[in-house]
N, C-alpha and C positions, 0 to 999 in steps of 0.2 A: 114737941120742942126738941131742938138740937142739943146734943149733949157734949159736942166737942168741935174743935176747929176742923178736924178731918171730916166730920159729917157735913159741916158747912161747905167745905171745899168740894165734896162729892155732889152736894146739891147744886152748887154753882156750876159745876162741870156739866151736869145734866141739863141745865137751863141756859148754857152758854150761847147757843144760837138764838135764843129768844131775848137776850139782854141787848138792848139797843143803846143804852146810856148807863154809864157807871160814873159815879162822882167820888172823887177822892180828894180830900183837902177842902179847906174853907176860905183860903186867901184868894182875893181877886186882884190885888195890886202886885205888880212886878212878876207876873206869871211868865213862865217859859211856855211857848206854844209848840206842841208836837203835832205836825200835820201828816197823817198817814194816807198814802195813796190807796184809793179804793178801786182803781182802774182794773187791776187784775185780781183773780180769786185769792182769798186769804187775807184780805184787808182787815176784816173783823178780827181774825186771829192775831194779826200784828198789833191791833189796838189793845186787845186783851193781854198780849205779851208785855207791852209797855206798862199797862196799868198794874198787872201782877208784879212786875219787877219793881215798879215805883212803890207799890204798897209794901213789898218786902223790905225795901230800902228806907221806908218811912219818908219819902219825898212827897211834899204836898203843895209845892208852888209851881205845878206843871199842869197845863191843860192839854188833853189829847183829843184830837178830833179826826174824822175821816174827811178827805177831800176828793173831788172828782179827778183831779190831775195835778201834777207838779211839773216843774220845768225840766223834765228829763224823759228820755225814751227808755231808760233802764227800768227793770222791774223791781218790785218790793222796795219802793222808795219812801223815804220819810224826810220831811224838812223840819228842822228845829230852828225856831226864831226866839232869840233871847230878848229880854226886856230892852236892851240898848239898840235893838234892831239888827244885830249881827245874825246871819243865818247860815246854816250848814245843811247841805242836801246829801243825805246818805242813801246808798242804793244797794241792791242785791242782799237784802237783810234776811237773816233767819233768827230764831229765838236766841241763839248764843250771842250773836252780834248785838241784838237788841238789849240783852242783859248787860253787855259791856258798855253800850251807849248810855244806858240808864245810870250805871255806876260812875263812869268816867266823865261823860259830857253833862248829863243832868245833875249828877251829884257833885262833881268836882269842877265843872265848867271847862273841861279839857276836850277839845275837838279830837276826833280819831281820824287822822288823815287818810289812812288806808281804806276806809269805808266810804269816802267822799266820791261824789260824781265828778268825773274829770272832763 
């Protein structure tokens, strides 16, 4: 039996490559969709980065999924589709940028223009 959150995090880290689906949140209405490009290596890591940051921020009205391609040739792309249909295509993302997107776009619904595909 696990004794602490640190033990749980360590176990999750050792199993990271075997986890194909993580569920966070119970709401199905008015979800924000986060579509992560799986075209280039590291797609699963970007999915986990979003899910980890969302869990840390207690966001639960977001669905994260991997997709084969998005409307860009840029790497490390993520498309966010809000319930009203507005979408934002972010590119060249790393974990730091993902954390900011989770906080500002998913949390506060503020688009981050400097990360957008132009």
